[in-house]
N, C-alpha and C positions, 0 to 999 in steps of 0.2 A: 526734962528734955530726953527724948528717946535716943538711944545709941544708934548711930549710923556709921558705917565705914564708907567714907566718900572716896577713898583712894581708887576704887574700881571705876567710879563715875568720872573722876577727874585725874587720870593718870599723868597728864601733862603738868600737874602741880607737885608731883613727887619730888621731894628734896628741895623745894623752893624755900626761900627765907623771906618772911614778911616782917617789917617793923610795924608794930601795932601801937599807935600813940593815942592814949585816951586817959583822962584824969579819973575815970570811973573804974575802980578795980574790978567790979563785977562784969562790966562790959569787956574788959581785957581778958578776964578769966574765961568767959563764955566763948568769945571769939577764938581764943587760944585753943580751947578744947575742940571746937569745930574744925579749925585748921589742922590740928594734930590728927584728927580722924581722916584727913585727906592726904596725910604725909607731908604737910607743910610745917616747917619750923617757924615759930613766932618769937620775936625778940620784943620785949615789952618796954615801953617808956610812958611815964605818967604825965608828961607835958612836953611842949615843943622844945624847951631848952635841953631836956634830957635826951630827946631824939637827936637834936643837932650835935650834942656831945658824942653820942654813940657813933654817928656818921663821921664826925671829925676824928674819932679814935680808930677809924678804919672799917667800921661795919659797912658792908656792901649788900644790902637786901635787894631782892628782885622787885619789890614794891613797898610802898609805905601807905598804911591806912592811918589817916590823920583826922582826929576829932577837930572840929572847928573851934569850939569854945572850951578853953582850958585856962587854969591859972598859970602864973609865971610867964609862959610864952604860949600864945594861942596858935591855932593852926595856920592862920594867915601869916603871922610873924615868922613862924618856923619855916613855912613854905618859901617865904621871901628870902630867908637866910640860905636855905638849901639851894634855891635856884640862882639867886643873884650873887651871893658871897661865896658859897661853896662850889657854885657852877657845876652842879651835878644834874643829870637827866634821869635819875631814878624815878620811875613812875610814882606819882602821888595821887591817892584816891582820898578825897575828903569824905569824912564819915560824920554826918550831922542830922539833927532832927528836921531842919528846914533850911534850904539854901535858896535865898531869894534870887530873882533874875539879876539884880545888881551885884550880889555876891558872886554869882556864877560868872558874870562878866569880869569882875575884878580878879577872881581866882584863875580864870582862863588866861588873863593877861600875865599872871604870875607863872604860868606854865603848869597848872594843875591838869592832870590827865583825865580825871573822872570824878563822879560824885556818887555817894552811896547814902541815900536819904532814909532815915529811920521812920517808921519801922521797915526793916528790909527782911527778905527771905534768905535762906541759906543759898538758894539758887542765885539770887542777886549778888551775894558776896562772892561766890565762886566765879560767876561769869565776869565780874569786874576784875578779879585777880587774874583769871586766865588771860583776859584781854591785855591787862597791864604787863603780865609776865612775858608776853610775846614781844614786848618792846625792848627787852634787855637780853643779853646773852647769859647763859648759865654760868654761875660762879665756879 
């Protein structure tokens, strides 16, 4: 991957905090590096249960990038806990290989804000995060 400094292209993302939830360590690492190059801090979680615990412990990210299929607690289960039990409106962007129309409907009913379907471009990632980060106040 070529090094790019995205902070000049996406100044509105400077100092934002993103919770990156994915069971694939390489996916987390790559996304974290891309985010770092835009001045975004990423907090990592390898499944939905870990993400829920971090939020319960007081983490207040500007947005959550959530993989759909993970062991322990998947993206749907975690999103349901975040929305219905924790009653938080932190923007959630589902990150998955394929989201069927039925899944999109179900996730929309859960309060999912957006979808990022793999394979995606860096521009796709940043545009979704910019859109999501406009929904919350800066911490």
